[in-house]
KOLLONU-538018 format. One record per residue (C-alpha): chain; residue in three letters; residue number from 1; x, y, z. Coordinates in nm, 2 decimals, padded with zeros to 4 digits. Layout:
<pts>
PT	mol	type	seq	px	py	pz
PT	A	ALA	NUM	X	Y	Z $
...
</pts>
This chain:
<pts>
PT	mol	type	seq	px	py	pz
PT	A	UNK	1	-00.29	-00.43	-01.69 $
PT	A	UNK	2	-00.60	-00.62	-01.79 $
PT	A	UNK	3	-00.49	-00.93	-01.59 $
PT	A	UNK	4	-00.31	-00.88	-01.26 $
PT	A	UNK	5	00.05	-00.98	-01.27 $
PT	A	UNK	6	00.07	-01.32	-01.09 $
PT	A	UNK	7	00.41	-01.25	-00.95 $
PT	A	UNK	8	00.29	-00.93	-00.80 $
PT	A	UNK	9	-00.01	-01.11	-00.65 $
PT	A	UNK	10	00.22	-01.37	-00.50 $
PT	A	UNK	11	00.44	-01.09	-00.35 $
PT	A	UNK	12	00.13	-00.93	-00.20 $
PT	A	UNK	13	00.00	-01.27	-00.07 $
PT	A	UNK	14	00.34	-01.33	00.10 $
PT	A	UNK	15	00.33	-00.99	00.27 $
PT	A	UNK	16	-00.03	-01.07	00.39 $
PT	A	UNK	17	00.06	-01.41	00.52 $
PT	A	UNK	18	00.38	-01.31	00.70 $
PT	A	UNK	19	00.25	-00.98	00.83 $
PT	A	UNK	20	00.58	-00.82	00.72 $
PT	A	UNK	21	00.62	-00.45	00.65 $
PT	A	UNK	22	00.97	-00.47	00.51 $
PT	A	UNK	23	00.91	-00.54	00.14 $
PT	A	UNK	24	00.99	-00.23	-00.06 $
PT	A	UNK	25	00.82	-00.19	-00.40 $
PT	A	UNK	26	00.79	00.07	-00.67 $
PT	A	UNK	27	00.49	00.07	-00.90 $
PT	A	UNK	28	00.36	00.27	-01.20 $
PT	A	UNK	29	-00.01	00.33	-01.18 $
PT	A	UNK	30	-00.19	00.56	-01.43 $
PT	A	UNK	31	00.14	00.73	-01.51 $
PT	A	UNK	32	00.22	00.80	-01.14 $
PT	A	UNK	33	00.52	00.64	-00.98 $
PT	A	UNK	34	00.46	00.52	-00.62 $
PT	A	UNK	35	00.74	00.39	-00.41 $
PT	A	UNK	36	00.74	00.26	-00.05 $
PT	A	UNK	37	00.70	-00.04	00.17 $
PT	A	UNK	38	00.41	-00.29	00.15 $
PT	A	UNK	39	00.21	-00.37	00.46 $
PT	A	UNK	40	-00.05	-00.63	00.53 $
PT	A	UNK	41	-00.40	-00.50	00.48 $
PT	A	UNK	42	-00.49	-00.52	00.85 $
PT	A	UNK	43	-00.18	-00.32	00.95 $
PT	A	UNK	44	-00.25	-00.06	00.68 $
PT	A	UNK	45	-00.61	-00.03	00.80 $
PT	A	UNK	46	-00.50	00.01	01.16 $
PT	A	UNK	47	-00.26	00.29	01.07 $
PT	A	UNK	48	-00.51	00.47	00.86 $
PT	A	UNK	49	-00.77	00.44	01.13 $
PT	A	UNK	50	-00.53	00.58	01.39 $
PT	A	UNK	51	-00.46	00.89	01.17 $
PT	A	UNK	52	-00.83	00.95	01.11 $
PT	A	UNK	53	-00.92	00.90	01.48 $
PT	A	UNK	54	-00.68	01.18	01.58 $
PT	A	UNK	55	-00.85	01.42	01.34 $
PT	A	UNK	56	-01.14	01.65	01.46 $
PT	A	UNK	57	-01.30	01.65	01.11 $
PT	A	UNK	58	-01.22	01.30	00.99 $
PT	A	UNK	59	-01.25	01.10	01.32 $
PT	A	UNK	60	-01.59	00.95	01.24 $
PT	A	UNK	61	-01.44	00.78	00.94 $
PT	A	UNK	62	-01.18	00.59	01.14 $
PT	A	UNK	63	-01.42	00.30	01.22 $
PT	A	UNK	64	-01.46	00.22	00.85 $
PT	A	UNK	65	-01.09	00.13	00.84 $
PT	A	UNK	66	-01.10	-00.07	01.17 $
PT	A	UNK	67	-00.95	-00.41	01.15 $
PT	A	UNK	68	-01.28	-00.57	01.24 $
PT	A	UNK	69	-01.40	-00.49	00.89 $
PT	A	UNK	70	-01.10	-00.67	00.73 $
PT	A	UNK	71	-01.15	-01.05	00.75 $
PT	A	UNK	72	-00.84	-01.23	00.86 $
PT	A	UNK	73	-00.69	-01.42	00.57 $
PT	A	UNK	74	-00.67	-01.79	00.59 $
PT	A	UNK	75	-00.48	-02.03	00.37 $
PT	A	UNK	76	-00.79	-02.06	00.15 $
PT	A	UNK	77	-00.84	-01.69	00.12 $
PT	A	UNK	78	-00.88	-01.54	-00.22 $
PT	A	UNK	79	-00.57	-01.39	-00.38 $
PT	A	UNK	80	-00.51	-01.03	-00.28 $
PT	A	UNK	81	-00.65	-00.76	-00.51 $
PT	A	UNK	82	-00.47	-00.46	-00.37 $
PT	A	UNK	83	-00.13	-00.35	-00.26 $
PT	A	UNK	84	-00.12	-00.16	00.07 $
PT	A	UNK	85	00.17	00.09	00.09 $
PT	A	UNK	86	00.29	00.27	00.40 $
PT	A	UNK	87	00.58	00.51	00.42 $
PT	A	UNK	88	00.51	00.57	00.05 $
PT	A	UNK	89	00.57	00.86	-00.18 $
PT	A	UNK	90	00.44	00.96	-00.52 $
PT	A	UNK	91	00.75	01.06	-00.72 $
PT	A	UNK	92	00.73	01.39	-00.91 $
PT	A	UNK	93	01.06	01.48	-01.07 $
PT	A	UNK	94	01.31	01.48	-00.79 $
PT	A	UNK	95	01.05	01.53	-00.52 $
PT	A	UNK	96	00.86	01.27	-00.32 $
PT	A	UNK	97	00.51	01.36	-00.20 $
PT	A	UNK	98	00.44	01.36	00.09 $
PT	A	UNK	99	00.78	01.41	00.23 $
PT	A	UNK	100	00.70	01.20	00.54 $
PT	A	UNK	101	00.55	00.92	00.34 $
PT	A	UNK	102	00.18	00.83	00.30 $
PT	A	UNK	103	-00.06	00.54	00.30 $
PT	A	UNK	104	-00.17	00.43	-00.04 $
PT	A	UNK	105	-00.40	00.14	-00.16 $
PT	A	UNK	106	-00.34	00.04	-00.52 $
PT	A	UNK	107	-00.54	-00.21	-00.72 $
PT	A	UNK	108	-00.30	-00.48	-00.85 $
PT	A	UNK	109	-00.48	-00.49	-01.18 $
PT	A	UNK	110	-00.40	-00.12	-01.24 $
PT	A	UNK	111	-00.02	-00.16	-01.20 $
PT	A	UNK	112	00.14	-00.12	-01.54 $
PT	A	UNK	113	00.50	-00.17	-01.43 $
PT	A	UNK	114	00.69	-00.24	-01.11 $
PT	A	UNK	115	01.02	-00.32	-00.95 $
PT	A	UNK	116	01.14	-00.45	-00.62 $
PT	A	UNK	117	01.29	-00.18	-00.40 $
PT	A	UNK	118	01.21	00.19	-00.35 $
PT	A	UNK	119	01.35	00.48	-00.54 $
PT	A	UNK	120	01.53	00.74	-00.34 $
PT	A	UNK	121	01.51	01.10	-00.44 $
PT	A	UNK	122	01.69	01.42	-00.36 $
PT	A	UNK	123	01.57	01.77	-00.30 $
PT	A	UNK	124	01.89	01.91	-00.43 $
</pts>
């Protein structure tokens, strides 16, 4: 999308302000379908940092995602520019990748279509 969808920006802002991780969303970005739950940026950064910290090869990158780098949002904060997914999957046919869910950051301006809720899939 050339202009971010205002409703999607509002949903993201509500997730950020309420620090909720319960909002399920499915988006289409560059032809890929991503489905999962939204998380506030600070929560998303913490979880990514934890995963990286536990890795022998990627541990040094964990500090980049530390919550100290993400400014706390105030009422006057600019509108969110990204969606932060956790427990998310890229849907390919009837398969969700990764099976356990992943952490994805998606630019709102790049979302071509979206719907509330997440799509289930079956390996059968």
